[in-house]
N, C-alpha and C positions, 0 to 999 in steps of 0.2 A: 314260593315267595312268602317270606314272613314280613308282616308290616306291624308298625306300632300304632295302628289305627284300624278302625273298622272300615272296610271298603264296600262299595256298592255291588250288589248282585244284579239288581235291576229295579225298574219301576213297573209294577204289575197292577194295572187297573183291574178293579173288581166291580161286579154289579151290586145291586142293593142287598142281595142275600149273602154277599161275601164270596161268591164264586169268581175265580180269576177268569178274565176275558182272554180268549185265544184268537190269534190271527188266523185268517183263512187262506193264507198263501198268496194273496194278491197284493202284497205290500210293495210300495215303491222301494227300489234297491237303495242300499247304503253305499254312497260313493265316497271312498276314502279322501279324495281331494276336497270334497265339500267340508268334511270335518277339519282337515288340515288347514283349510283357508281361514279358519277362525282359531288363531293360536291360543287364545285364552280358553276356549272350549276344549280344544285338543289337549292342552296341557292338563286341564282339570280332569278330563276323562282318563288320561293316562295315569294320573296320580290317584284318583278316587275310584276308578272303575276298571281296574286291570283284569285281564283274563288270568285265571290261575292254572289254565290247562292249554295254553296255546296263544295264538295271535289275538291282539285286542280287536282288530277290525272284524274278524270273523265272529268273535264273541258279541260285540256290539250289534252286529248285523242280526245274529240269532235272537238277541233280546228284543230288537225292534220288530222283527218278523213275527215272533211268537207272542209278544205282549203289547208293545207300543202301537203296532198297526191295528190292533183290535179296538182301540179307543178312538171314536170319531173326533174327540177333542183335538187330536194331533193332526187332523186333516190330511192324513197319509203323507206327512212330512217328517222324515226321520230326524232332521236337525231340531225341530221343535220338541220332539220326544227327548232327545239327548240333552238339550238345554234345560228342559223341565226337570229331568232326573238330577242333573248337577245342582240345580236350584234347590231341590229337596234336600240334598246332602248339605247344602249351605244353610238350611233352615235350623239346623241343630243349635247353632250359637256356640256351644262348646261340644267337643267331640265326646262320644260315649265312653271312650277309654278314660277321659278325665273325670267324667261323672262317677265311674266305677272307682278310680283311684281316690277320689275325694271321700268315698265311703269305705276306704281301706280294702277294696276288692282289687286284687292285682293278678296279672297273668301268672299261671302256675299255682294259684290258690283255688280253694273250693269255698263255695258259699251257697246259701239256700237260693232256690229259684226266686223266691219273693224278694230277698235282699237285692239280687241282681236286677230284677224288673223295677223295684222301687227306686233304685239309684238312677236307672235310665229314665223312668217316667218323671222323676223329680227334675232331672235336667231338661227334659222335653217340655214339661209343664202340663201334661195331660195324662190323667189316670186311664188305665185300660187301653193304652195306645201301643204297647209293646207286646210282640209275640216272640218267644224264644224257640229256636229249633236246636235240638241236641241230638247227638248220636251216643249210643251206649256201647262201651267196650265189653268184652267177655267177662270182665270182673265187676260188671254192673256200675262202673263209674260213668256218669253222664258228662259229656264234653259239649260246651256251647259251640255251635257251628255257624248259626245265622241269627240275626236279629231282624225282625220285620217291624216296621213302624207304619201305622196307618195315617194317611193324609186325606184331606178333603178332595172332592172331584176335580178341583182346579190345581191340586198339588201345591197349594200356597200356605197351608197350615196343618199342624198335626191335629188329629181327632181321635176320639175313643173308637176302638175297633168294635165291629158288631159281634154278636155271639158266635156266628158261624166262622168268622175269622179267628176269634180267640180260641175256638176249638182246634185250630191247626197247630197250637202250641205242642211241641213234642217233648218238652222238659216237664213231664207230668208232676203234679203235686204229690207229695207223699213219698216220692222216690228218694228224697234226701238231697244231697248237695250237687251243684253243678260245678264242674271244673273249667276254669278259663285257661286254655293252653297258652304256652309261651310262644 
């Protein structure tokens, strides 16, 4: 599935050191009819949080069990996690593709990692809030595959990432340009 926007992979709570919290397997189950009973949430999840490898409900359930259930703030309530995740997506104000386009960075083009991060952080309004994940082809071209954005503990505003989180950036400095795939 090719989209003209960035989509959500998940909302991954971290502890104070930047380590991702992991669920312990005792999470409340995700019941599809609970999500479907809220058409606004269901439509937003389908649009902004689709699975790229199968069914959406299975993917959402996996994200809840692995990440959402680990955060006590969600009180073992999957719908609270899902609504919070969609709310974070809506925090952006303008989508990240638009922020890149405004800086003349377009899909299919290459740019420096810093240009890419600066465009996104300018849109978000917080420096050191973006982590880029890339993969490298055999010809050493880096392709942007994921964008992580750090939010506060209540997931209500963007914040600067801590040093441990920033170290997860796989678009290393000094390697050259990052290619944005079409």
